[in-house]
C-alpha positions as CSV (number, residue, x, y, z in Angstrom):
1,E,-8.2,-18.3,-2.3
2,V,-7.8,-14.5,-2.7
3,Q,-4.9,-13.5,0.0
4,L,-2.8,-10.6,0.1
5,V,0.1,-10.9,2.9
6,E,1.7,-8.1,4.3
7,S,5.4,-8.2,5.6
8,G,8.1,-5.6,6.3
9,G,5.9,-3.7,9.5
10,G,7.7,-3.4,12.5
11,L,9.2,-0.3,14.9
12,V,11.2,2.2,13.0
13,Q,12.7,5.7,14.5
14,A,11.9,9.1,13.0
15,G,13.8,9.4,9.9
16,G,13.9,5.7,9.4
17,S,12.6,3.5,6.8
18,L,10.6,0.4,6.1
19,R,9.8,-1.4,2.9
20,L,5.9,-3.4,3.0
21,S,6.0,-6.1,1.1
22,C,2.2,-7.9,-0.4
23,A,2.4,-11.2,-1.8
24,A,-0.7,-11.9,-3.8
25,S,-1.8,-15.2,-5.0
26,G,-5.2,-16.5,-5.6
27,F,-6.2,-14.0,-7.9
28,A,-5.1,-12.9,-11.9
29,F,-2.8,-10.1,-10.5
30,E,-1.9,-8.3,-13.9
31,D,-5.6,-7.4,-14.2
32,Y,-5.6,-5.7,-11.3
33,T,-4.3,-1.9,-9.7
34,I,-2.7,-3.1,-6.2
35,G,-2.2,-1.0,-3.8
36,W,-1.9,0.9,0.2
37,F,-4.5,1.9,2.2
38,R,-3.9,3.0,5.8
39,Q,-5.6,3.4,9.1
40,A,-3.6,5.7,11.8
41,P,-5.3,5.3,16.0
42,G,-8.5,7.1,15.8
43,K,-8.8,7.9,12.3
44,E,-10.3,6.8,9.1
45,R,-8.4,4.7,6.5
46,E,-6.4,6.5,3.7
47,G,-5.7,5.6,0.6
48,V,-1.7,5.5,0.5
49,S,-0.6,4.9,-3.5
50,C,-1.5,2.4,-6.2
51,I,-0.1,1.2,-9.1
52,S,-1.5,-0.3,-12.3
53,N,-0.2,-3.8,-13.1
54,D,-1.9,-2.7,-16.8
55,D,0.2,-0.2,-17.6
56,G,2.3,0.8,-14.6
57,T,0.8,4.0,-14.1
58,I,1.1,5.1,-10.4
59,Y,-1.2,7.6,-8.0
60,T,0.4,8.6,-5.1
61,A,-1.6,11.0,-2.1
62,E,-0.1,14.3,-2.5
63,S,1.3,14.1,1.0
64,R,3.1,10.7,1.1
65,M,4.5,12.4,-2.2
66,G,8.8,12.3,-2.0
67,R,8.2,9.8,0.7
68,F,6.6,6.8,0.2
69,T,7.4,4.9,-3.5
70,I,5.3,2.2,-4.8
71,S,6.6,-0.6,-7.4
72,S,5.5,-3.8,-8.2
73,D,7.2,-7.3,-9.5
74,N,5.1,-8.9,-12.1
75,A,6.6,-12.2,-11.4
76,K,6.9,-12.4,-7.8
77,N,3.0,-11.4,-7.6
78,T,4.8,-8.6,-5.3
79,V,3.8,-4.7,-4.5
80,Y,5.9,-3.2,-2.4
81,L,6.1,0.6,-1.1
82,Q,9.3,2.1,0.1
83,M,9.1,4.3,2.9
84,N,11.9,7.0,4.3
85,D,11.7,10.0,5.9
86,L,9.4,8.3,8.4
87,K,7.2,10.1,10.9
88,P,5.7,9.7,14.2
89,A,1.8,10.7,11.9
90,D,2.7,7.9,9.5
91,T,1.7,5.1,12.5
92,G,-0.9,3.1,11.5
93,V,-2.3,0.2,10.1
94,Y,-1.1,-1.0,6.6
95,Y,-3.2,-2.6,4.5
96,C,-2.6,-4.5,0.9
97,V,-5.7,-3.5,-1.1
98,A,-6.6,-4.4,-4.9
99,S,-8.5,-3.3,-7.4
100,L,-10.4,-3.6,-10.9
101,A,-10.0,0.2,-11.4
102,E,-8.2,0.9,-14.2
103,K,-6.6,4.3,-13.2
104,P,-4.7,4.2,-9.8
105,V,-6.0,7.7,-8.7
106,V,-9.8,5.7,-7.9
107,C,-8.1,2.9,-6.2
108,V,-5.9,5.5,-3.7
109,T,-9.3,7.4,-3.5
110,V,-12.0,5.6,-3.5
111,P,-12.3,2.7,-0.7
112,S,-15.4,1.5,-2.8
113,S,-13.6,1.0,-5.3
114,I,-11.0,-1.8,-3.6
115,D,-12.2,-5.4,-4.5
116,Y,-9.6,-7.4,-1.8
117,W,-8.4,-5.9,1.1
118,G,-5.3,-7.9,3.3
119,Q,-5.6,-8.2,7.0
120,G,-2.7,-5.2,7.8
121,I,-0.1,-4.8,9.2
122,Q,1.3,-2.5,11.8
123,V,3.6,0.4,11.0
124,T,4.8,2.5,14.2
125,V,7.6,5.5,14.0
126,S,8.8,6.5,17.3
127,S,9.8,9.9,18.0
């Protein structure tokens, strides 16, 4: 069974940090680009960041650069999203995703490229 299980969400004050984890199983982790989308209340889903498990390349949406950092631990089949200096606008449901798209930029910017979606985890940033 393909699983992308998110953890690490919750409530944090503005300026604080969270680290989201995505534990992957049931598919060839090393063949996929893994990353994160999010959906704020009343907004469309948007790509946040993706990392290629093939060559380690990363693409992060420009608006999140400098605050959000993605990383991967292949030994644990786990991808992380370190989120720093969180703002209320970062509030939303964060989804771990997996894509056979070779380029992380495609993973982030083309939702139809996503093959697997996690159930999502809530991140709430208070002011």
